[in-house]
C-alpha positions as CSV (number, residue, x, y, z in Angstrom):
1,M,0.0,0.0,0.0
2,T,1.4,3.4,-1.0
3,T,0.5,6.5,0.8
4,Q,0.4,9.6,-1.2
5,T,1.2,13.0,0.3
6,A,-0.4,16.0,-1.3
7,K,2.3,18.4,-2.2
8,P,1.3,22.0,-2.6
9,T,2.0,23.5,-6.0
10,A,3.4,26.9,-6.6
11,L,-0.1,28.1,-7.5
12,D,-1.5,26.8,-4.2
13,S,1.2,28.6,-2.3
14,F,0.7,31.8,-4.4
15,I,-3.0,31.8,-3.7
16,A,-2.5,31.3,0.0
17,K,0.0,34.2,0.2
18,A,-2.3,36.4,-1.8
19,G,-5.0,35.7,0.8
20,E,-2.6,36.7,3.5
21,F,-1.8,39.9,1.6
22,D,-5.5,40.7,1.4
23,A,-5.9,40.1,5.1
24,L,-3.0,42.4,5.8
25,L,-4.5,45.1,3.6
26,Q,-7.7,44.9,5.5
27,R,-5.9,45.3,8.8
28,L,-3.9,48.3,7.5
29,Q,-7.2,49.9,6.5
30,Q,-8.5,49.2,10.0
31,M,-5.5,50.8,11.5
32,R,-6.0,53.9,9.3
33,D,-9.7,54.1,10.1
34,D,-8.7,53.9,13.8
35,H,-6.3,56.9,13.4
36,F,-3.4,54.4,14.1
37,G,-4.6,54.2,17.7
38,A,-4.2,57.9,18.3
39,S,-7.0,60.2,19.5
40,P,-7.1,63.1,17.0
41,D,-7.3,65.4,20.0
42,V,-4.1,64.1,21.6
43,V,-1.6,63.4,18.8
44,T,2.0,63.4,20.0
45,W,5.4,63.2,18.3
46,G,5.5,59.6,19.3
47,H,2.4,58.9,17.2
48,V,4.1,60.7,14.3
49,G,7.1,58.4,14.7
50,D,4.8,55.4,14.7
51,V,3.1,56.4,11.5
52,T,6.5,57.3,9.9
53,R,7.7,53.8,10.7
54,Y,4.6,52.3,9.0
55,V,4.9,54.5,6.0
56,T,8.6,53.6,5.6
57,A,7.9,49.9,5.7
58,L,5.0,50.2,3.2
59,K,7.1,52.4,0.9
60,E,9.8,49.7,0.9
61,V,7.2,47.3,-0.5
62,T,5.8,49.6,-3.1
63,D,9.2,50.8,-4.2
64,A,10.3,47.2,-4.7
65,Y,7.2,46.3,-6.7
66,F,7.1,49.4,-8.8
67,K,10.9,49.7,-9.2
68,E,11.0,53.1,-7.6
69,G,13.4,54.7,-5.1
70,E,16.4,52.5,-4.4
71,Y,14.9,49.8,-6.7
72,A,14.7,52.1,-9.7
73,E,16.4,50.7,-12.8
């Protein structure tokens, strides 16, 4: 008797990662809608630093995909 193990294909993995990506986008929108956890009446420089860190991380991703910034050809 032979047991067969289902191996994920590249497409299976790609679809799974695309789903994770979509979930992350939803969470990012939720962060934005929640003003990144800051009360608009009491924004501090610490909040600015937090948002700057988030923007920097996202810019790294978009620059890599769109070949901009340090990824420009």
